[in-house]
C-alpha positions in Angstrom: 2.9 22.0 20.0 6.2 20.1 20.3 7.0 17.0 18.2 6.5 14.5 21.1 3.1 15.8 22.0 2.1 16.0 18.4 3.1 12.3 17.9 1.3 11.3 21.0 -1.9 13.0 19.8 -1.6 11.4 16.4 -1.2 8.0 18.0 -4.3 8.5 20.1 -6.4 9.8 17.2 -5.3 7.0 14.9 -6.1 4.2 17.4 -9.4 5.8 18.4 -10.4 6.3 14.7 -9.8 2.7 13.8 -11.5 1.5 17.1 -14.6 3.6 16.2 -14.6 2.1 12.7 -14.5 -1.4 14.1 -17.4 -0.6 16.4 -19.4 0.5 13.4 -18.5 -2.5 11.3 -18.7 -5.3 13.9 -22.4 -5.9 13.2 -21.6 -6.8 9.7 -18.2 -8.5 9.8 -16.7 -10.9 12.4 -14.8 -8.8 14.8 -11.6 -10.8 14.6 -11.5 -10.2 10.9 -11.5 -6.4 11.5 -8.4 -6.4 13.6 -6.2 -6.0 10.5 -7.7 -2.4 10.2 -5.3 -1.3 12.9 -2.5 -1.5 10.3 -4.0 1.8 9.0 -3.2 3.4 12.4 0.4 2.1 12.4 1.4 3.3 8.9 1.0 7.1 9.2 2.6 7.2 12.7 5.6 5.0 11.7 6.1 7.0 8.4 5.9 10.3 10.2 7.6 9.7 13.5 9.8 6.6 13.2 10.0 3.0 14.5 9.6 3.7 18.2 6.3 5.5 17.8 5.2 2.9 15.3 5.8 0.1 17.8 4.0 2.2 20.5 0.9 2.5 18.4 1.1 -1.2 17.5 1.0 -2.1 21.1 -1.8 0.4 21.8 -3.8 -1.0 18.9 -3.4 -4.5 20.3 -4.5 -3.4 23.8 -7.5 -1.5 22.4 -8.6 -4.5 20.3 -8.2 -6.7 23.3 -10.0 -4.4 25.7 -13.0 -3.4 23.6 -13.6 -6.5 21.4 -12.1 -9.7 22.7 -14.0 -11.6 25.4 -14.0 -10.9 28.3 -14.5 -7.3 27.0 -13.3 -4.3 29.1 -10.4 -6.3 30.5 -6.9 -7.0 29.3 -7.3 -10.8 29.6 -8.5 -13.3 27.0 -11.0 -16.1 27.9 -10.1 -18.1 24.8 -6.4 -18.7 24.3 -6.9 -19.3 20.6 -7.4 -15.5 20.2 -3.7 -14.9 21.2 -2.7 -16.4 17.8 -4.6 -13.7 15.9 -3.2 -11.0 18.2 0.4 -12.3 17.8 0.2 -12.3 14.0 -1.2 -8.7 14.1 1.6 -7.4 16.4 4.3 -9.1 14.3 2.9 -7.7 11.1 2.6 -4.2 12.6 6.2 -4.3 13.8 7.4 -5.3 10.3 5.4 -2.5 8.7 6.7 0.0 11.2 10.3 -1.0 10.5 9.9 -0.8 6.8 8.1 2.6 6.9 10.6 4.0 9.4 13.5 2.8 7.2 12.0 4.6 4.3 11.7 7.8 6.3 15.2 7.7 7.6 16.6 7.2 4.1 14.6 10.1 2.8 15.9 12.3 5.6 19.5 11.2 4.9 19.1 11.8 1.2 17.7 15.3 1.8 20.6 16.2 4.2 23.2 15.1 1.6 21.5 17.0 -1.1 21.4 20.2 0.9 25.1 19.9 1.7 26.0 19.2 -1.9 23.9 22.1 -3.2 25.8 24.6 -1.0 29.1 23.7 -2.8 27.9 23.8 -6.4 27.5 26.8 -8.8 24.2 27.6 -10.6 24.5 25.0 -13.3 25.7 22.1 -11.0 22.9 23.0 -8.5 20.3 22.7 -11.2 21.7 19.3 -12.3 21.7 18.1 -8.7 18.1 19.2 -8.2 17.1 17.3 -11.4 18.7 14.2 -10.0 17.0 14.7 -6.6 13.7 15.0 -8.3 14.2 11.7 -10.0 15.3 10.0 -6.8 12.3 11.3 -5.0 10.1 10.1 -7.9 11.5 6.6 -7.6 11.2 6.7 -3.8 7.5 7.6 -4.2 7.1 4.7 -6.6 8.7 2.3 -4.1 6.7 3.7 -1.2 3.5 3.3 -3.2 4.3 -0.2 -4.1 5.2 -1.0 -0.5 1.9 0.3 0.7 0.1 -1.8 -1.9 2.0 -4.9 -0.9 1.1 -4.2 2.8 -2.5 -3.4 2.1 -3.2 -6.5 -0.1 -0.5 -9.2 0.2 -0.3 -8.9 4.0 -4.0 -8.3 4.6 -5.2 -11.3 2.5 -3.5 -14.0 4.6 -4.3 -12.1 7.8 -7.9 -12.0 7.0 -7.9 -15.8 6.2 -6.1 -16.5 9.6 -8.5 -14.2 11.5 -11.6 -15.6 9.9 -10.6 -19.2 10.4 -9.5 -18.6 14.0 -12.8 -16.8 14.7 -14.8 -19.7 13.4 -12.9 -22.2 15.5 -13.3 -20.0 18.6 -17.1 -19.7 18.3 -18.8 -22.0 20.8 -22.2 -21.5 19.1 -21.0 -22.7 15.7 -21.2 -26.5 15.0 -18.2 -27.6 13.0 -17.7 -31.3 12.1 -14.2 -32.9 11.9 -14.0 -32.3 8.2 -14.9 -28.6 8.5 -12.4 -28.1 11.4 -9.6 -29.8 9.4 -10.4 -27.5 6.4 -10.3 -24.4 8.6 -7.0 -25.5 10.1 -5.6 -26.1 6.7 -6.6 -22.6 5.6 -4.9 -21.1 8.7 -1.7 -23.0 8.1 -1.6 -22.1 4.4 -2.2 -18.5 5.1 0.4 -18.5 7.9 3.0 -20.0 5.5 2.1 -17.4 2.9 2.5 -14.6 5.4 5.8 -16.0 6.6 7.0 -16.2 3.0 6.1 -12.6 2.3 7.6 -11.2 5.5 10.7 -13.3 4.8 11.0 -11.7 1.4 10.6 -8.2 2.8 13.3 -8.8 5.4 15.6 -10.4 2.8 15.1 -7.4 0.5 15.8 -5.0 3.4 19.1 -6.8 4.2 20.2 -6.8 0.5 19.4 -3.0 0.2 21.3 -2.3 3.4 24.3 -4.4 2.4 23.8 -6.7 5.3 23.2 -10.0 3.4 26.9 -11.0 3.4 27.4 -14.5 1.9 29.3 -17.3 3.7 30.9 -19.0 0.7 31.8 -22.7 0.7 32.5 -25.2 -2.1 29.3 -26.8 -3.5 28.5 -29.0 -6.4 25.9 -27.0 -8.4 23.9 -30.1 -9.1 23.3 -30.6 -5.4 22.0 -27.0 -5.0 19.6 -27.5 -8.0 18.2 -30.8 -6.5 17.8 -29.1 -3.1 15.9 -26.3 -4.6 13.5 -28.7 -6.5 13.0 -30.6 -3.2 11.9 -27.3 -1.5 9.1 -26.9 -4.1 7.3 -30.0 -2.6 4.7 -31.5 -5.0 5.3 -28.7 -7.6 8.8 -30.1 -8.0 7.3 -33.0 -10.1 6.7 -30.5 -12.9 10.4 -29.7 -13.2 12.6 -31.6 -15.7 16.3 -31.5 -15.1 19.3 -32.0 -17.4 22.7 -32.2 -15.7 26.2 -32.5 -17.2 28.2 -35.6 -16.8 30.5 -33.9 -14.3 28.9 -31.6 -11.8 30.5 -28.1 -11.8 31.8 -26.8 -8.5 31.1 -23.3 -7.3 32.3 -21.3 -4.2 29.2 -19.6 -2.9 26.7 -19.4 0.0 24.7 -22.5 -0.5 21.6 -21.2 1.2 21.5 -18.0 -0.8 22.1 -19.7 -4.1 19.4 -22.3 -3.4 17.1 -19.4 -2.6 17.9 -17.9 -6.0 17.0 -21.2 -7.7 13.8 -21.6 -5.7 12.6 -18.1 -6.6 13.4 -18.7 -10.3 11.6 -22.1 -10.3 8.5 -20.7 -8.5 8.4 -17.8 -11.0 8.6 -20.3 -14.0 5.9 -22.6 -12.6 3.6 -19.7 -12.0 3.7 -18.5 -15.6 3.8 -21.9 -17.3 0.6 -23.7 -18.2 -0.3 -26.3 -15.6 0.2 -29.2 -18.1 3.6 -27.9 -19.3 6.9 -28.8 -17.5 9.6 -26.4 -16.5 13.1 -27.3 -17.7 16.4 -26.8 -15.8 19.6 -27.1 -17.7 23.0 -27.0 -16.1 26.1 -26.4 -18.2 29.7 -25.1 -17.8 32.0 -22.8 -19.7 35.7 -22.2 -19.1 34.9 -19.5 -16.5 31.3 -20.0 -15.4 28.7 -22.5 -14.4 25.3 -21.8 -15.9 21.8 -22.8 -14.7 19.0 -22.1 -17.2 15.4 -22.2 -15.9 13.1 -22.4 -19.0 9.3 -21.9 -18.8 6.5 -22.1 -21.3 4.8 -18.9 -20.3 4.0 -15.8 -22.4 7.6 -14.5 -22.2 9.0 -11.1 -21.2 8.9 -8.0 -23.5 12.3 -6.6 -24.3 11.5 -3.3 -22.5 10.8 -5.2 -19.3 13.8 -7.5 -19.1 15.5 -5.3 -16.5 12.4 -4.1 -14.9 11.4 -7.6 -13.8 14.3 -7.5 -11.4 13.1 -4.3 -9.7 11.5 -4.7 -6.3 7.7 -4.5 -6.4 7.5 -4.6 -10.2 4.5 -6.6 -11.3 5.2 -7.1 -15.0 2.9 -8.0 -17.8 3.3 -11.8 -17.2 1.1 -11.6 -14.1 0.0 -9.5 -11.2 0.0 -11.9 -8.3 2.5 -11.5 -5.5 4.5 -8.6 -4.2 7.0 -8.7 -7.0 10.0 -9.5 -4.8 11.2 -12.9 -5.8 13.3 -11.9 -8.9 14.7 -8.9 -7.1 15.9 -11.0 -4.3 17.3 -13.7 -6.7 19.4 -11.1 -8.5 20.6 -9.6 -5.2 21.8 -12.9 -3.8 23.3 -13.9 -7.2 25.4 -10.7 -7.3 26.3 -11.0 -3.6 28.0 -14.3 -4.6 29.9 -12.9 -7.5 27.3 -14.2 -10.1 25.0 -12.8 -12.7 21.3 -13.2 -13.4 19.5 -12.2 -16.6 16.5 -13.2 -18.7 16.3 -14.3 -22.3 12.9 -14.3 -23.9 10.8 -14.3 -27.1 7.2 -13.2 -26.7 4.9 -16.1 -27.0 7.7 -18.7 -26.6 8.4 -18.6 -22.9 11.3 -17.1 -20.9 14.7 -18.4 -19.9 16.3 -17.1 -16.7 20.0 -17.7 -16.6 22.1 -17.8 -13.4 25.9 -17.7 -14.0 28.3 -18.3 -11.1 32.2 -18.4 -11.2 33.3 -22.0 -11.6 35.9 -23.7 -9.5 38.1 -26.0 -11.5 38.9 -29.5 -10.3 42.6 -28.7 -10.0 41.9 -26.2 -7.2 39.3 -28.2 -5.3 40.1 -28.7 -1.6 
């Protein structure tokens, strides 16, 4: 059986299997809530055969879900336009998952090809050393792949389920919902959509950083303005942040959007791990060569052996397990892309201080 036929057969089997599972579960769970199960059909196809097949099975899944479960059934039209929202979210998510899985597969294939070429040129000792390095690289790739699947299965599924459940309730004509209940459902859908958008944005930012495609567009900025802008992005949570700024604002040459993203991620991390009644402090200072921003929380701190691990993608360290573990990895990536540094200082039980250092531009050279 050639590769194309094998891929086509796997696509059909995967979509049929999930469709059968939904038929079996629809008596117990609202059918719109079950649409997320088609992600389980997309993952193996995308991982095994690449993005094109992943997108194909995504579209096939959407059509199957529409044809068999969404009114009017056994047609490819929708009587209620609200259902298009749930389908659009599913297709967008499936496409993102397909791209990430296909990227991982391509990198694994490229790594294997380079390893084979290198092995042919090495003697017995060098070949053994290379194989040891390859084994470690594969181990790390497996860890990242497992973490990615966990992020997809939980952090994407949770907001999707909230969106699907809320949309299903609003779409039901036989369910009486007063204005307060309708407003609550809409608020749930909006909040879940924002969470999904934030997670997908993090995944795309991480992909760009790892591919070297997140090139900064540096301009002169007063660091104080970037700090204030980041606090504004936090919304109501920004009221918990206390800021201490120097008399003269340091100037940096950097991509303002990327550095503000670094600060937002650091502040969100600090707020998450600080007690609700404790503020998060931000201190801006300057040395002869660098401008420094310290974000100080009142959480449990970071153990010494995790001070570098917390900046690894998908690492959920001992300070908490919520989220996909991407915020600090993206923050360090953007900091380094702009010629800066990011590290953590911590004493267990006394909170943590994350320090962003950027090259300072002296007044004499301002333009």
